[in-house]
N, C-alpha and C positions, 0 to 999 in steps of 0.2 A: 186293589189295582194300583200299581206303581207306574210313574210316567217312564217312557222309553227315552225321553230327551227333555232337558231342562235348559232355557237360556236364562242364564243368571246375570242380568245386565246392571252394570255399574255406570251410571251416567258420568262421563268425563274422566273415568279412571286412567291412570298414566303409571307406568312402571317407575318414573322419576319418584314418585311418593310411595307406591306400593313396595318396592324393593327395599326402600329404606325402613319402613314400618316391619316387613318380614324380618330384616337383619336385627332390628331392636327386639324382637320378640312380642310386638304389639299385636301381630297377624299371624298366629302360629297355624292356624286352619289353613290360611292361603298358603303358607309355605310349605305345607304338607301337600297340599293339592297340586303345587307346582313341582315336587318331587315325584308325585303319582301320575304326572301327565305332561302335557306338552305345552310350550308358551311361545309366542310370537306376537309381533306388531301387527294390529288391524288398522289398516289405512282408512281413513274417513273419506267424506264426499268432499267436493269443492263447492262452496265453502264447508268447513267442519262444523256444521251447525245441526243442533238436536232433531228438528223434524225432519229434515232431509235424511240424516244419517240413520236414525232408526227405522225409518220407512225404507231405506235400501236394505237394512238388515233383514227386515220381515218380508221383503218382496223379491229380494235377489236381484235388483236392477238399480240403475243409476237415476238420480232426479229427473233428468229429461224424460226418462221412461216412466217413473212411476207418478210424477205430477205433483210432488211436495215440494216447494221451491223455498220457503221460508216460514217464519212464524206469521208473517202477514205477506199476502200476494194478491195479484189482480186476479179478478174472477175469472177472466180469460184473456187471449191475446189482444183482444179489441176492445176491452172494457176499461172504463176509468174507476170502476168500483174496486175497493180493496177489501179483501176478507181475511178473517182471522182462520189460520189453518185448522183444518178438520178431515174427518175420513172422507168427506165428498171430494176432496182434491185428489185422492189416491185413484189412479187410473189403472193400476196394475193389480193382479191377485196377489193376496197375501199368503204367506205360509200356513196361517190358519186354515184358510179356505181349501188350501191345496192337500193338506193332510186330511182335511173333512171328505174330500172327494174320494180318498183311498181308505175310508172307512175308519179313520181315526177322529178322535176327540181332541180339542185344544182348548187351552185356557191362557188368557192374556190379562196381565195386571200392570197398570200404570205406564202403558205406551202412549206416547204423544201422538196426535193425529188420529186417534181411534174413537173420537166422539163426533156424531152418535155411534154407539158400538155396533160393528157389523153383526148380522144375525148368524152367527156360526153355530155348529154343533159344538157346544161348550159354553163358555162363558167369558165376558170381556168386562173389565172395570177399567175405563180409560184414565190416563194421566192429564194434568194441566185442565181439570174441570173443577169449577167452584163447586163445594159441597151441596149447594142450593139444587143443582141440575144433576147430581151424581146418580140419583135414583132413576131419572127419566132418560140419561145418556148411557146407562149401562144395560148389559144382557146377560142372561134374561131379565125382563122387567122386575122379576120378584127377587133378584139376588141381594140388594141392599137390605130389603125388608127381612130376608131370612138371615143375613148376618147380624142384624140387629136382635133378632129374636134368639138365635141359636149359639152366638159367638160371645162368650164373656168378655166384657170390656171393649166391645166393638163401638167405635164413635166414627161416624161418618166424615166429621169435620177433620179427624186426624189424617185421613187419606188425602185430602186436599191440602193445597199449600195455604197456611194461614196468612192473609193478606197483611195484617197488622204486624205481624212478627216479621214478616218478609220484607216489610219496608226498611227494616234495620239493614238489610244487604244492599241498599241502595249504593250503587258504585261509586265510592269515594266518600261516602257519607260516614260520620264517625259512629261506633256502635257502643252503646253504654253497657250492654249487658250480654256478652257473648254466651255465657252460661244457659240462659233460656232459650236463646235462638238455637245454639246447638242441641239442647235438650229436645227441643220440639222436633228437629230432625231424626234424632234417635227414636222418639216415640212413633214418629211416622214411618220408619223403616220397619220397626217391630210390628206395627198394625198391618203393613202390607205382607210381612212374612206370615203373620197370624192368619189372614185371609187365605193366603196361598195353602197353609196346612190345613185349614178347615175345609176349604174346597175340594182339596184332593182327598180328603177323608169322607165327605158327604156326597160329593159329585166329580168323581175322578176323571182325569184326562190323559191322553198318551203324549201330548206334547204341551209343555207349560213354559210361558215366558213371564218374567217379573222384571222390573225397573227399579232399582234403588237410586234416586236422584239426589239425595242429599250430598253425594260425593262431589257434583258438579257445583252446588250452592256454597259448600263449604271452602272448595279451592278457588271460587271466584273472590270471595272475601278475605280468605286467610291464608293465601298461598305463600306469603312471607313466613309463615309459620310452619308450613308443610313441606316446602322445598328444601331438603337438606343442604343444597348448595348456597342457600341464602342464610343459614344459621349464623348469628353473630359470634364472633371470637369469645365474647363474654357476655351471653345473654342475660338480661335482667329478669327481675321477679315477674313483671307482667308479660313478658314474652314467655316465659316458661310456663305460667299458669294458662295463658291462652292455648299454648301448643299442646298442653297436657288435656285441655277441654277437647280440642279437636281429635286428638288421637282417641279420646273415649269414643268418639262417633265410629272411628274405624274399628275399634274394638268390638262394638256392636254388631258392625257389618260382618266382621270377622266371625263372630259367634254365630250369626244367621247362615253364613256359608257352612260352618261345621254342622249345623242343625240340619241343613239340606243334605249334605253329603251322608249324615247318619241315617237320614230317613230315606233316602232314595238312591245313593251312590252305589249300592251293590249291584244295581241292574241298570241304571239309567246313564246316558251319556250327558255330562254336564259341561256346558260352555260357558265361561265367564267372559263377557264382551263389554266393551264401552264403546260409544258412538263416536267419541273422539278423545284425544289426549289434552294435556293442559301444558301450560308455560306461563312464564311472568310477562306482565305488560306495564309499561310505564309512560306510554305515549297516548295522546289524544289527538287524532287527526279529524279536523272539522271539514269533511269532504264537500259539503256543499258551500261553505265558505270559500273553499279553493276553486270551486267550479264558477262561483260568483267573481272571484278575482280574475279568472281567465276569460270572462265575458260570456259564459256558458249558462249562467243561472240567474233568474232574477227572482227576488223576494217580493211577497205581498208588501203593499206600503205599510200595513199595521204589524208585521212581524217584528217581535221585539229583539233587540240587539243585546247580546250578553257582551258587556265590556271586558271581562276578564275570565277567559276560559276556566282557568284553575280555581278561581272563586266559584264558579258555576258549578264545578265538579264537586266541591266541597258542600254545597248547599244541598244538593240532591232535589233542586227544583226543576220540574219538567216542563216545557213550553211547547205549544203547538208548532208544529213543522209546517212554516208558512211560505215555502217557495210557490212561485206562480209557474205551474206547469205550462202555460199558454205562451208564455214568454221566455220559456227556458228550453235550451237545446239538449241539456242532460241535467240529470238529478240522481240524488239517492234517496230512496224512498224510507228504508229503515236502517238502522244501525248494524244489526247483526248480520245481515245478509252480506255486507260489504259490497253491495251490488250498484252499479250505475245503470240507470235507463236513459236511452236515447230517444229523445221526442221526435218521432218521424210522422209527417203530415200523412193522414189517412190510416194510421195504425190505430190509435184510439180516438182521435178526434181530427179536425182539420187544421191543427197548429203543428209547428215543428219544422224540421229541415225537410227539404225535398227528398224522395225515396232515392233518386239517382244520386245524392249526395253523401248516402249513408256509408259507403265503404270509405270514401276519402275522409269524411269526418271522423270515423271511427278511429282510424290510423292517426289522425291528427290528436284526437282525445287520448289514445293509450301512450303517445310519445309525451304528451304533457304530463300525464300522470307519473310516468315513470322518471321523467327528467327535471320537471319543475315543481312537484310537490316535494319540497325538501325541508329538512330541519333548519330553521333559520340560523341556529348557531354554528352547526358544522357543515351545512350544505350537503349532508348525507340524504340520499333519497329515503322518504318516509314508506313509499311503495315498492316492494321488491318483485311482485309478480301481477300480471293483469291477464285474465283468462277471458276469451270471448265466449259468447253463449254457446258456439259450436264446439268448443273444447270442454266448457263445464257441464253443458246441459243438453247435449246432441239427443234427440228423440222426438216423439210427437208433441212433447210440452214445451219444446226449446223456445218457440216463439213467444211464450208466456213469462219467459226467464229475463233476468237483468241482462242487458246487452254486454256488459263488462262485469267481472268479479274480482276484487282486489285482494292481495295478500299483502300486509303491513309487514315493516321490518321486525316487529316484535310480535306479530299475528294478532293484534289486538282488533277489537271493533271500531269502525269509524264511528263518528258522531254526526247527525245530521242538523244539529242545532245552528243557529246564526250566531256567529261570533265576530269580533274584530280581529281575529288571527286564524290561522289554519292549523297550528299546532300548539299543544299545552303538554306539559309534564303533569302526570297524576301526583296528588300530594302523598300517596303511598303506592308501593308496588302491590299490584292486585294480579289475579289469575285470569288468563283467557284461553280459548280453545287452540288446540295444536292438532294437525292432521294425524298424528301416531297414537292411536288408541292401543288397547290390550286385547289379546284373545289368550285364554288358558282352557285347556281342554283335557277331560278325564272320563274314562269309561272304557266299555268293552272294545278290545282291539286297539286301543290308543297307547301309543309308546309311553314310556315313562322317562322322567328326568331328561327331556329333550327339548330343543329348540329349532325353530323352523323360520325361514326368511318371511318378510312381510307379506301378508295377504290382505284382502280388501273386504269391505263390509258385505258386499253383495255375494260373497263366497260362503257366508254363514248359513243362508237358506238351503241351498244345495246340500251342504255338509250335513244339516240337521236331518234332512230327507234321506240322505244315505245312512246315517246312524240308525234311523227308524227301519231302515229296509224297504222304502218306499220308491216308487218311480219319480224321476227327477225330470221336470218338464224341460223340454229341449230347448225352449226359447229363453230360460233364465241367463242373464248376463254373467252371474257368478258361476264359479265351478266348485267341484268337491275337493275340499283340501286334504288330498290323499296322503299327504307328508305327514299327517297327524297319526297315521296308522302303521302298524307293523306289516312288513311284506306278507306274512301269513295270514293276517286277517284280510288283506286285500285280494289275496288269491283265493280266499274262500267266499269273499263278499264282493262280487263284481257290482259296478254301477249298472242300474237299469234306467235307460232314459225312456220317458214317456211323450205323450203329444204335447201340444202348446198349452200354456196357462190359459185360462177362461177369463172373460171380462170381469173387471172388478164389479162388485155388487153396487147397484144404485141405492144410495143412503137417502131416504126420504127427510123432506123438512119436518120437525115435530113441532106441532101446535104448542105455543106457550113456552117455548125454550128459545131464548134468543140466539142468534148465529154470532152476533157482535156482543160478546160478554164483556161489559165494562170492566169488571173486576179482574177477569184474567189478563186483559189489556193492560190494567194498571199493574199487574204483577209482572208482565214481562217489561214493562217500562222500569220497575224498581230493580230488575236485574240487569238493566242497560241493553236490552236486546231490540228495542225499538228507537231509541234515541240517542 
């Protein structure tokens, strides 16, 4: 049996890099795929962050509707407890469950916020899981043992992110061995693909999704070598060697795409998707230090001050985020969410501003962020957009989301560490998330060598259901991207709307498996997502 639809996920992929690699002949399979199908920009969530975005893709809903609000988030709107994102935060039905209800099987590999794995008809090996817990957190319970027994060369450690190797990608820290680090990601992607191939042979599914996340990791650290706009006029030997090693990774991804098309492309609809795009970042905005300067935040007395932000970036040393919420009106909890919480009395505890002051204080804070958080050298605003929670997270989970979400002038992540400055330049250009991701589609009825206007992540789920000939729940926020298809195909295959989605599966707590996996939290710190 071959799948009807495949979601071929490339975490963080952007046409800025991919178009250049196709033009250079480094990704010929992607170039052929593009000519045989349709391409377009896939707009991400606000903020364009991995857990929010992939969950929007698999639910057809916005974060305020599906409940995943960041890598770390409060347990609920009235709690002071902060939790690592997991499948328990998802409050909307996923596409895996939707196809199950219509008699189709599903397989999901390396998607974030899928741990513990939902008990679908099919199989799930979640992403962002320590190898120690992967067996317990996957579904069915026997899948990892079966792979160890039946798949030559299988190593569960290769599916997880190796902590010691990943420390080399600490934002701003020097890397002494690009080759081994890039090679690790090449082996991981091959391992995920071999798992896909093995499971489709031994326990086939109608819908399959797999995420290759090394794209994101390489672009965070090696953006200077991958963005063709940054290529030096006379590149030196070190630059050329590093770029060639990075290109080897993309050659591998291209080979895996070619094998996917060869194996399944004669019948399946294949969607190449990214959760967000990428661009360059050179700024660091110490947002909690700015809030302190404005009189909105107080630090705990023992919180260490970093005297020189740029030196702290180079050191890669992470410090406890030590603001005192009880004496603060506003604070940022983590870096990657670019979110600011307003401390309102009666919301999480009995400290903070009075509820009747909320609207006026929020307006005051927005104005300060847009006009007073500026580059000390040029006076240019460091923050170009501030979204309220109503704008970014409207839905039943809105009250648990940050009150404000920031977009920086270079789209970078804020830092929540304590420093004596509010702005620093990174010692080197790095990569950061951008809202414009990628969509390429190929399959039955899809036009060839065509382009479409931008669509958004929530459109992927209903489009996959349409491609499979299934009913599309009427309450999905996304739409079928009809412009992917020929008029003849649309005339022969009309959309069929079904009833509403069902409630998300209640995911039980697993005995002996920690919710707050210290190793995973350290990995996210190493990537700059938390501090």
